C-alpha positions as a Markdown table, in Angstrom:
| # | Residue | x | y | z |
|---|---|---|---|---|
| 1 | Unk | 107.8 | 81.2 | 91.6 |
| 2 | Unk | 104.2 | 80.2 | 92.5 |
| 3 | Unk | 101.4 | 81.8 | 90.4 |
| 4 | Unk | 98.2 | 82.8 | 92.3 |
| 5 | Unk | 94.8 | 84.5 | 91.5 |
| 6 | Unk | 92.2 | 86.4 | 93.4 |
| 7 | Unk | 89.6 | 88.9 | 92.8 |
| 8 | Unk | 87.1 | 91.2 | 94.2 |
| 9 | Unk | 88.0 | 91.8 | 97.6 |
| 10 | Unk | 85.9 | 95.0 | 98.0 |
| 11 | Unk | 87.7 | 96.7 | 101.1 |
| 12 | Unk | 88.3 | 93.5 | 102.9 |
| 13 | Unk | 91.8 | 93.8 | 103.8 |
| 14 | Unk | 91.4 | 91.1 | 106.4 |
| 15 | Unk | 90.3 | 88.5 | 104.2 |
| 16 | Unk | 93.0 | 89.3 | 101.7 |
| 17 | Unk | 95.6 | 88.7 | 104.6 |
| 18 | Unk | 94.1 | 85.7 | 105.5 |
| 19 | Unk | 94.2 | 84.3 | 101.9 |
| 20 | Unk | 97.9 | 85.4 | 101.4 |
| 21 | Unk | 98.9 | 83.7 | 104.9 |
| 22 | Unk | 96.8 | 80.5 | 104.3 |
| 23 | Unk | 98.3 | 79.8 | 101.0 |
| 24 | Unk | 102.0 | 80.4 | 102.1 |
| 25 | Unk | 102.2 | 83.5 | 99.4 |
| 26 | Unk | 105.7 | 84.8 | 99.3 |
| 27 | Unk | 105.4 | 88.5 | 98.7 |
| 28 | Unk | 109.1 | 88.7 | 97.3 |
| 29 | Unk | 109.0 | 85.4 | 95.2 |
| 30 | Unk | 105.5 | 84.6 | 94.3 |
| 31 | Unk | 103.1 | 86.0 | 91.5 |
| 32 | Unk | 99.6 | 87.6 | 92.4 |
| 33 | Unk | 97.3 | 88.2 | 89.6 |
| 34 | Unk | 94.3 | 90.3 | 91.0 |
| 35 | Unk | 91.5 | 90.5 | 88.9 |
| 36 | Unk | 89.9 | 93.9 | 90.0 |
| 37 | Unk | 88.0 | 95.5 | 92.6 |
| 38 | Unk | 90.0 | 96.1 | 95.6 |
| 39 | Unk | 87.8 | 98.9 | 96.5 |
| 40 | Unk | 84.2 | 99.6 | 97.7 |
| 41 | Unk | 82.3 | 97.9 | 100.2 |
| 42 | Unk | 84.2 | 96.8 | 103.5 |
| 43 | Unk | 85.9 | 99.4 | 105.3 |
| 44 | Unk | 89.8 | 99.0 | 104.3 |
| 45 | Unk | 90.2 | 99.9 | 100.9 |
| 46 | Unk | 93.4 | 102.0 | 101.7 |
| 47 | Unk | 94.7 | 99.1 | 103.9 |
| 48 | Unk | 94.0 | 96.7 | 100.9 |
| 49 | Unk | 95.9 | 98.7 | 98.2 |
| 50 | Unk | 98.8 | 99.3 | 100.8 |
| 51 | Unk | 99.2 | 95.5 | 101.2 |
| 52 | Unk | 98.9 | 94.9 | 97.5 |
| 53 | Unk | 101.8 | 97.3 | 97.0 |
| 54 | Unk | 104.0 | 95.1 | 99.4 |
| 55 | Unk | 103.9 | 92.2 | 96.6 |
| 56 | Unk | 106.7 | 92.5 | 94.5 |
| 57 | Unk | 105.2 | 90.6 | 91.5 |
| 58 | Unk | 101.7 | 91.9 | 91.2 |
| 59 | Unk | 99.7 | 92.1 | 88.1 |
| 60 | Unk | 96.6 | 94.2 | 88.9 |
| 61 | Unk | 93.6 | 94.1 | 86.4 |
| 62 | Unk | 91.1 | 97.3 | 86.3 |
| 63 | Unk | 87.5 | 96.2 | 87.7 |
| 64 | Unk | 84.5 | 98.2 | 87.5 |
| 65 | Unk | 84.6 | 99.5 | 90.9 |
| 66 | Unk | 88.2 | 100.5 | 90.4 |
| 67 | Unk | 87.1 | 102.3 | 87.5 |
| 68 | Unk | 84.5 | 104.4 | 89.6 |
| 69 | Unk | 86.9 | 104.9 | 92.4 |
| 70 | Unk | 89.5 | 106.0 | 90.1 |
| 71 | Unk | 87.3 | 108.5 | 88.2 |
| 72 | Unk | 86.1 | 109.9 | 91.5 |
| 73 | Unk | 89.7 | 110.8 | 92.6 |
| 74 | Unk | 90.9 | 112.1 | 89.4 |
| 75 | Unk | 87.8 | 114.5 | 89.4 |
| 76 | Unk | 86.2 | 112.8 | 86.6 |
| 77 | Unk | 82.9 | 112.6 | 88.4 |
| 78 | Unk | 82.6 | 116.2 | 89.5 |
| 79 | Unk | 80.1 | 116.9 | 86.7 |
| 80 | Unk | 78.3 | 113.5 | 86.7 |
| 81 | Unk | 76.3 | 113.7 | 89.9 |
| 82 | Unk | 74.0 | 110.6 | 89.2 |
| 83 | Unk | 77.3 | 108.5 | 88.7 |
| 84 | Unk | 78.7 | 109.5 | 91.8 |
| 85 | Unk | 75.5 | 108.9 | 93.8 |
| 86 | Unk | 75.4 | 105.5 | 92.1 |
| 87 | Unk | 79.2 | 104.8 | 93.0 |
| 88 | Unk | 78.6 | 105.8 | 96.7 |
| 89 | Unk | 75.8 | 103.8 | 97.0 |
| 90 | Unk | 77.4 | 100.7 | 95.8 |
| 91 | Unk | 80.2 | 100.6 | 98.3 |
| 92 | Unk | 81.9 | 103.9 | 97.4 |
| 93 | Unk | 81.3 | 105.6 | 100.7 |
| 94 | Unk | 83.3 | 103.0 | 102.3 |
| 95 | Unk | 86.1 | 104.0 | 100.1 |
| 96 | Unk | 85.8 | 107.6 | 100.7 |
| 97 | Unk | 85.7 | 107.1 | 104.5 |
| 98 | Unk | 88.7 | 104.7 | 104.4 |
| 99 | Unk | 90.8 | 107.7 | 103.0 |
| 100 | Unk | 89.0 | 110.2 | 104.9 |
| 101 | Unk | 86.2 | 112.5 | 103.8 |
| 102 | Unk | 87.6 | 115.3 | 101.8 |
| 103 | Unk | 91.0 | 113.9 | 101.3 |
| 104 | Unk | 92.5 | 112.4 | 98.2 |
| 105 | Unk | 93.4 | 109.1 | 97.5 |
| 106 | Unk | 97.6 | 108.7 | 97.6 |
| 107 | Unk | 99.2 | 109.0 | 94.4 |
| 108 | Unk | 100.7 | 105.7 | 94.6 |
| 109 | Unk | 97.2 | 104.2 | 95.0 |
| 110 | Unk | 95.6 | 106.2 | 92.1 |
| 111 | Unk | 98.5 | 105.1 | 89.9 |
| 112 | Unk | 98.0 | 101.3 | 90.7 |
| 113 | Unk | 94.5 | 101.9 | 89.4 |
| 114 | Unk | 95.4 | 104.2 | 86.3 |
| 115 | Unk | 98.1 | 101.8 | 85.2 |
| 116 | Unk | 96.0 | 98.6 | 85.6 |
| 117 | Unk | 95.6 | 96.2 | 82.8 |
| 118 | Unk | 92.2 | 95.6 | 81.0 |
| 119 | Unk | 93.4 | 91.8 | 80.7 |
| 120 | Unk | 96.5 | 89.7 | 81.1 |
| 121 | Unk | 97.6 | 86.7 | 78.9 |
| 122 | Unk | 100.4 | 84.6 | 80.4 |
| 123 | Unk | 103.2 | 82.9 | 78.3 |
| 124 | Unk | 101.4 | 79.5 | 78.7 |
| 125 | Unk | 98.1 | 81.3 | 77.3 |
| 126 | Unk | 96.0 | 81.6 | 80.5 |
| 127 | Unk | 93.7 | 84.4 | 79.9 |
| 128 | Unk | 92.8 | 86.8 | 83.1 |
| 129 | Unk | 89.8 | 89.2 | 82.8 |
| 130 | Unk | 87.6 | 91.2 | 85.0 |
| 131 | Unk | 84.0 | 90.5 | 83.9 |
| 132 | Unk | 84.2 | 88.8 | 80.5 |
| 133 | Unk | 84.9 | 89.4 | 76.8 |
| 134 | Unk | 83.5 | 89.0 | 73.3 |
| 135 | Unk | 84.9 | 85.6 | 71.9 |
| 136 | Unk | 84.1 | 87.0 | 68.4 |
| 137 | Unk | 86.7 | 89.8 | 68.5 |
| 138 | Unk | 90.3 | 90.2 | 69.3 |
| 139 | Unk | 90.8 | 91.2 | 72.9 |
| 140 | Unk | 92.6 | 94.2 | 71.9 |
| 141 | Unk | 89.5 | 95.5 | 69.8 |
| 142 | Unk | 86.8 | 94.5 | 72.6 |
| 143 | Unk | 85.4 | 97.6 | 74.3 |
| 144 | Unk | 86.8 | 98.5 | 77.7 |
| 145 | Unk | 83.4 | 98.7 | 79.3 |
| 146 | Unk | 82.5 | 95.0 | 78.1 |
| 147 | Unk | 85.8 | 93.7 | 79.8 |
| 148 | Unk | 84.9 | 95.5 | 83.1 |
| 149 | Unk | 81.0 | 95.6 | 83.2 |
| 150 | Unk | 79.4 | 92.8 | 80.9 |
| 151 | Unk | 77.8 | 89.8 | 82.5 |
| 152 | Unk | 76.8 | 88.1 | 79.3 |
| 153 | Unk | 79.9 | 86.1 | 78.9 |
| 154 | Unk | 79.5 | 84.4 | 82.2 |
| 155 | Unk | 75.7 | 84.0 | 81.8 |
| 156 | Unk | 76.1 | 82.1 | 78.3 |
| 157 | Unk | 78.5 | 79.9 | 79.5 |
| 158 | Unk | 76.9 | 79.2 | 82.8 |
| 159 | Unk | 73.8 | 78.1 | 80.9 |
| 160 | Unk | 76.0 | 75.7 | 79.0 |
| 161 | Unk | 77.5 | 74.6 | 82.2 |
| 162 | Unk | 74.4 | 74.2 | 84.1 |
| 163 | Unk | 72.7 | 72.2 | 81.2 |
| 164 | Unk | 75.7 | 69.8 | 81.2 |
| 165 | Unk | 76.8 | 71.1 | 77.5 |
| 166 | Unk | 80.4 | 70.6 | 77.4 |
| 167 | Unk | 82.3 | 73.6 | 75.8 |
| 168 | Unk | 86.1 | 74.8 | 75.7 |
| 169 | Unk | 87.1 | 78.4 | 74.9 |
| 170 | Unk | 89.4 | 77.1 | 72.3 |
| 171 | Unk | 91.8 | 80.2 | 71.9 |
| 172 | Unk | 93.0 | 79.8 | 75.4 |
| 173 | Unk | 94.4 | 77.0 | 77.8 |
| 174 | Unk | 92.2 | 78.7 | 80.8 |
| 175 | Unk | 90.1 | 81.9 | 81.4 |
| 176 | Unk | 90.0 | 83.4 | 84.8 |
| 177 | Unk | 87.1 | 85.8 | 85.3 |
| 178 | Unk | 86.1 | 87.8 | 88.5 |
| 179 | Unk | 83.0 | 90.3 | 88.7 |
| 180 | Unk | 80.2 | 87.9 | 88.8 |
| 181 | Unk | 79.9 | 86.3 | 92.4 |
| 182 | Unk | 79.4 | 82.4 | 92.1 |
| 183 | Unk | 77.0 | 82.6 | 95.1 |
| 184 | Unk | 74.9 | 84.7 | 92.8 |
| 185 | Unk | 74.7 | 81.9 | 90.4 |
| 186 | Unk | 73.9 | 79.3 | 93.0 |
| 187 | Unk | 73.8 | 79.8 | 96.9 |
| 188 | Unk | 75.7 | 76.4 | 97.2 |
| 189 | Unk | 78.5 | 77.4 | 94.9 |
| 190 | Unk | 80.9 | 79.0 | 97.5 |
| 191 | Unk | 84.0 | 77.9 | 96.0 |
| 192 | Unk | 85.6 | 79.1 | 92.7 |
| 193 | Unk | 83.7 | 77.5 | 89.9 |
| 194 | Unk | 85.2 | 75.9 | 86.9 |
| 195 | Unk | 83.1 | 75.7 | 83.7 |
| 196 | Unk | 84.8 | 73.9 | 80.9 |
| 197 | Unk | 88.3 | 75.8 | 80.8 |
| 198 | Unk | 86.6 | 79.0 | 82.5 |
| 199 | Unk | 87.2 | 79.6 | 86.2 |
| 200 | Unk | 85.0 | 82.0 | 88.3 |
| 201 | Unk | 87.2 | 83.6 | 91.0 |
| 202 | Unk | 84.7 | 85.7 | 92.7 |
| 203 | Unk | 83.1 | 83.8 | 95.6 |
| 204 | Unk | 81.2 | 86.8 | 97.0 |
| 205 | Unk | 83.5 | 88.3 | 99.3 |
| 206 | Unk | 81.7 | 91.7 | 99.0 |
| 207 | Unk | 78.5 | 90.2 | 100.0 |
| 208 | Unk | 77.8 | 87.1 | 102.4 |
| 209 | Unk | 80.9 | 85.0 | 100.9 |
| 210 | Unk | 84.5 | 84.4 | 101.5 |
| 211 | Unk | 87.5 | 85.7 | 99.5 |
| 212 | Unk | 89.4 | 83.0 | 97.5 |
| 213 | Unk | 92.8 | 82.7 | 96.4 |
| 214 | Unk | 93.9 | 79.8 | 93.7 |
| 215 | Unk | 97.0 | 78.5 | 92.9 |
| 216 | Unk | 97.1 | 78.9 | 89.1 |
| 217 | Unk | 99.0 | 75.8 | 88.5 |
| 218 | Unk | 97.9 | 73.2 | 91.3 |
| 219 | Unk | 94.4 | 74.4 | 91.5 |
| 220 | Unk | 94.4 | 74.4 | 95.2 |
| 221 | Unk | 92.1 | 77.1 | 96.7 |
| 222 | Unk | 92.4 | 78.8 | 100.1 |
| 223 | Unk | 89.4 | 80.9 | 101.5 |
| 224 | Unk | 89.1 | 83.6 | 104.2 |
| 225 | Unk | 86.3 | 83.6 | 106.8 |
| 226 | Unk | 83.1 | 85.0 | 105.7 |
| 227 | Unk | 83.9 | 88.5 | 105.3 |
| 228 | Unk | 81.2 | 90.1 | 106.9 |
| 229 | Unk | 82.3 | 88.2 | 110.2 |
| 230 | Unk | 85.6 | 90.1 | 109.9 |
| 231 | Unk | 83.7 | 93.4 | 109.9 |
| 232 | Unk | 81.0 | 92.7 | 111.9 |
| 233 | Unk | 79.8 | 96.1 | 112.7 |
| 234 | Unk | 79.8 | 97.0 | 108.8 |
| 235 | Unk | 77.0 | 96.6 | 106.5 |
| 236 | Unk | 79.2 | 96.7 | 103.6 |
| 237 | Unk | 77.2 | 96.3 | 100.5 |
| 238 | Unk | 74.7 | 93.8 | 102.1 |
| 239 | Unk | 72.8 | 96.8 | 103.8 |
| 240 | Unk | 73.0 | 94.9 | 107.1 |
| 241 | Unk | 75.8 | 93.8 | 109.4 |
| 242 | Unk | 77.0 | 90.7 | 110.9 |
| 243 | Unk | 75.9 | 91.6 | 114.4 |
| 244 | Unk | 72.5 | 92.9 | 113.1 |
| 245 | Unk | 71.8 | 90.0 | 111.4 |
| 246 | Unk | 72.6 | 87.9 | 114.3 |
| 247 | Unk | 70.5 | 90.2 | 116.5 |
| 248 | Unk | 67.5 | 89.6 | 114.2 |
| 249 | Unk | 68.0 | 85.9 | 114.1 |
| 250 | Unk | 68.1 | 85.6 | 117.9 |
| 251 | Unk | 65.0 | 88.0 | 118.5 |
């Protein structure tokens, strides 16, 4: 069994399919650890979850956007208008459109999100978390909001990495994190970023970047096309589509 990790495809089913095909992923035999945020942004959230549900050995971690979508379709945003408006403006509109305005998320899709893990630790001591964690607390005692939303973990260790200060998260062999796009840290960082024994897997698929998939053991990386080129008429979360961007560049 080969082991793979990817994250933050944000409705980009075409990118996810490209990554699975390029890596030679075997849906019946291989393991896929998905670090969350399959929803919100590009037009194919429904198709993305349909695809994930065909993977026999899937470990799905909850992302912050997944939590938003789960709350919306479970009716938990009905009395929280400001949160619903924020979610819709941050990619949620595309998720609603993917399932159909006024329609429910299929139960098996909602169940995937409801049963998603907050973190995953392998037998060989590799840790997988969506956003980050508090190194001073046991994982089980860490607040879920921290695991799904917080960026201070990445910010702290990225500063050490940038300043060439060596470090290791001693408790784990490796730590895999999504949530924070590498291209947001540096526009030149278009591949997953290794910092000590931390590996950042989100390479900006939600915006102008590509989706990446890594072989956990060999560290080989495969990437999709820039995701906005796969949905050239959709603004995604960029606020402008690929075709509009090209039009402005040629004007």
